[in-house]
matplotlib code that plots the C-alpha trace (Angstrom):
import matplotlib.pyplot as plt

x = [26.1, 28.9, 30.9, 29.7, 26.0, 26.7, 28.3, 25.3, 22.8, 24.7, 24.8, 21.1, 20.1, 22.4, 20.8, 17.3, 18.2, 19.8, 16.9, 14.5, 16.6, 16.8, 13.1, 12.4, 14.8, 13.4, 9.8, 10.7, 12.6, 10.1, 8.0, 11.2, 12.2, 8.8, 9.0, 12.4, 11.2, 8.2, 10.4, 12.8, 9.8, 8.5, 12.0, 12.2, 8.7, 9.7, 12.9, 11.0, 8.6, 11.6, 10.8, 13.9, 17.2, 20.0, 22.3, 19.9, 20.2, 16.7, 15.7, 12.8, 10.6, 11.6, 10.7, 7.3, 6.5, 7.5, 5.5, 2.4, 2.6, 3.3, 2.0, -1.5, -1.9, -4.9, -6.2, -7.6, -9.3, -8.6, -10.4, -8.7, -11.5, -10.5, -11.6, -13.1, -11.5, -14.9, -14.8, -12.9, -9.2, -9.2, -7.7, -6.9, -3.8, -1.8, -1.4, 0.5, -0.4, 2.2, 0.6, 1.5, -1.2, -4.4, -2.7, -1.9, 1.6, 1.9, 1.6, 3.8, 3.3, 5.2, 7.3, 7.7, 9.9, 11.7, 15.5, 18.4, 18.8, 15.6, 12.8, 13.5, 11.3, 11.1, 8.9, 8.2, 6.8, 5.0, 4.0, 0.4, 0.3, 0.1, 2.9, 6.2, 8.4, 9.2, 11.5, 12.6, 14.1, 15.0, 14.6, 15.3, 17.1, 19.4, 21.4, 25.2, 27.1, 29.0, 26.8, 23.1, 23.3, 24.0, 20.2, 20.1, 22.8, 22.0, 23.5, 21.2, 18.1, 18.6, 18.3, 14.5, 13.5, 11.7, 11.2, 7.8, 5.6, 3.4, 4.2, 3.3, 0.2, -0.8, 0.1, 1.3, 4.9, 6.4, 10.1, 12.8, 16.4, 18.8, 21.7, 24.2, 23.9, 20.5, 22.2, 24.3, 21.7, 18.2, 16.7, 16.6, 12.8, 12.6, 15.2, 12.5, 11.2, 14.6, 17.2, 20.9, 21.6, 24.3, 27.4, 27.5, 23.9, 21.8, 19.5, 18.9, 17.9, 15.7, 13.9, 13.4, 12.0, 9.6, 8.4, 7.9, 6.0, 3.7, 3.1, 2.4, 0.1, -2.0, -2.0, -2.8, -6.4, -5.1, -2.6, -5.4, -7.4, -4.4, -3.9, -7.6, -7.4, -10.0, -8.0, -7.9, -11.6, -12.2, -9.4, -11.0, -8.3, -8.4, -7.7, -4.3, -4.2]
y = [-50.5, -51.0, -48.1, -48.8, -48.6, -45.5, -43.9, -44.8, -43.6, -40.3, -39.8, -40.6, -38.2, -35.5, -36.0, -35.7, -32.5, -30.9, -31.8, -30.2, -27.1, -26.8, -27.3, -24.6, -22.2, -22.8, -22.3, -19.2, -17.6, -18.3, -15.1, -13.1, -15.0, -14.4, -10.8, -10.4, -12.1, -9.7, -6.7, -7.9, -8.3, -4.8, -3.4, -5.0, -3.8, -0.3, -0.6, -1.8, 1.2, 3.5, 4.5, 3.0, 3.4, 0.9, 3.4, 4.4, 2.5, 2.3, 0.9, -1.5, 1.4, 3.5, 0.6, 0.0, 3.8, 4.1, 0.9, 2.2, 5.6, 4.4, 0.9, -0.4, -4.2, -5.5, -8.8, -9.0, -11.7, -13.1, -10.1, -7.5, -6.8, -5.8, -8.5, -7.1, -8.5, -10.0, -12.4, -15.7, -15.4, -18.6, -17.8, -14.2, -12.5, -10.2, -6.6, -3.7, -0.2, 2.6, 5.7, 9.2, 10.8, 9.9, 9.4, 6.0, 6.2, 2.5, -1.0, -4.0, -7.7, -10.6, -12.7, -16.5, -17.8, -21.1, -20.7, -22.9, -24.3, -23.3, -20.7, -17.0, -14.7, -11.0, -7.9, -6.0, -2.5, -0.8, 2.8, 3.9, 3.8, 0.0, -0.4, 0.9, -0.9, 1.2, -1.0, -4.6, -6.4, -10.0, -11.0, -14.8, -17.1, -20.1, -19.1, -19.5, -16.7, -14.6, -15.9, -16.2, -14.8, -11.4, -11.0, -9.4, -6.9, -3.2, -3.1, -5.8, -4.5, -0.9, -2.2, -2.9, 0.7, 2.3, -1.0, -1.6, -4.6, -3.7, -2.6, 0.9, -0.8, -2.0, -5.7, -7.5, -8.8, -8.7, -7.9, -10.4, -11.0, -10.8, -13.2, -10.5, -6.7, -5.7, -3.4, -6.3, -9.1, -7.5, -5.5, -1.8, -1.6, -4.2, -2.7, -1.3, -4.8, -6.4, -6.0, -6.9, -10.5, -11.7, -13.3, -17.1, -17.1, -17.6, -20.2, -18.0, -15.1, -17.4, -18.8, -15.4, -13.9, -16.8, -16.4, -12.7, -13.2, -15.8, -13.5, -10.4, -12.3, -13.2, -9.5, -8.3, -7.4, -5.1, -3.5, -2.9, -1.1, 1.1, 1.8, 2.8, 4.9, 2.6, 1.2, 4.5, 4.6, 1.1, 1.6, 4.8, 7.3, 10.3, 9.4, 10.4, 13.6]
z = [39.7, 37.3, 35.9, 32.4, 33.5, 35.5, 32.4, 30.2, 32.8, 33.2, 29.4, 29.1, 31.8, 30.3, 26.8, 28.3, 30.2, 27.2, 25.0, 27.5, 27.7, 23.9, 23.5, 26.2, 24.6, 21.1, 22.4, 24.4, 21.5, 18.8, 19.3, 19.0, 15.9, 14.3, 15.2, 13.6, 10.4, 10.2, 10.7, 8.0, 5.6, 6.5, 5.8, 2.4, 1.5, 2.4, 0.4, -2.6, -2.2, -2.1, 1.5, 3.1, 1.2, 1.6, 3.3, 6.0, 9.3, 10.8, 14.2, 14.6, 15.9, 12.8, 10.4, 12.1, 12.0, 8.3, 7.5, 9.3, 7.6, 4.0, 3.5, 3.5, 3.5, 1.5, 0.0, -3.6, -5.5, -9.0, -10.7, -8.6, -6.2, -2.7, -0.2, 3.0, 6.2, 7.1, 4.1, 4.0, 2.8, 0.7, -2.7, -1.7, -3.1, -0.7, -2.0, -0.4, -1.3, -1.2, 0.3, 1.0, 3.1, 1.3, -2.1, -3.5, -5.2, -6.2, -5.0, -4.1, -4.8, -3.2, -5.5, -4.8, -7.6, -8.1, -7.8, -8.7, -5.2, -3.5, -3.5, -4.2, -2.1, -3.1, -3.4, -6.6, -6.4, -9.3, -9.9, -9.7, -13.5, -13.2, -15.8, -14.4, -11.9, -8.9, -7.0, -6.3, -3.2, -2.4, 1.2, 1.1, -1.3, -1.5, -4.6, -4.9, -3.2, -5.8, -8.6, -8.3, -4.8, -6.5, -7.0, -3.5, -4.2, -4.8, -8.3, -9.5, -7.8, -9.1, -12.7, -12.2, -11.5, -14.5, -16.4, -18.0, -17.6, -20.6, -24.1, -25.4, -26.9, -23.4, -23.9, -20.8, -21.2, -17.7, -17.1, -18.2, -17.1, -20.0, -20.6, -20.1, -20.7, -22.1, -24.6, -26.0, -26.3, -26.5, -29.4, -28.6, -28.8, -26.0, -23.6, -21.3, -20.6, -19.5, -16.8, -17.1, -16.1, -13.7, -15.2, -14.4, -13.1, -16.2, -14.6, -11.6, -13.8, -15.9, -12.9, -11.3, -14.5, -14.8, -11.2, -11.7, -14.9, -13.3, -10.3, -12.4, -14.6, -11.5, -10.4, -14.0, -13.1, -10.3, -12.7, -15.3, -12.6, -11.8, -15.5, -15.8, -12.6, -10.9, -8.0, -6.3, -6.2, -4.8, -2.2, -1.0, -2.2, -4.6, -8.2, -9.6, -11.5]

ax = plt.figure().add_subplot(projection="3d")
ax.plot(x, y, z, "-o")
ax.set_aspect("equal")
plt.show()
């Protein structure tokens, strides 16, 4: 066998062995990767609910314990009806209730918005009045670091708390992202419906606001039930006082 043929054979065998090792490693690590993704989502859901502050270091066990104690995962249909687990999931919307004992303190909806460079995945929490934002977290995005990537930073997320998704007359308006500081560019009577934008990231804010509006519009039947104090009843919890 010539030296060239031996070299090619060696390279081919090496490639095959490496491919098999990489495939085995990928398959073996997949359950751990999926577990880590799930834990990260639970952490972000808890953060949006105000149950896990940014400055608290929590272990996987702590996160799972908090999630089991304070979050109830449900599915709802287009009219806000809770779908029993025995029914098909087609067309169902995921919904996370924030609970304290037997009391419902709010709910969380997943946000899947279009970004400048890719999807923006987040969670938006609302109070049990069905009108007031409780918290906001971003767990995945492809926005430019230092610009649109600032949507994941604490200083941007904190702007959402207390904002209103409906007017004082009860009309749905969602929450928008201003092109700058709200006080500088938005009329005073609409301040409670906007958050400060990020300098140099106008398109990111525009896309994020559009995605949130579309999502909240889908969940509006759920919000209406909370506003009318009906969701507590169908979820099997005492009505708010």
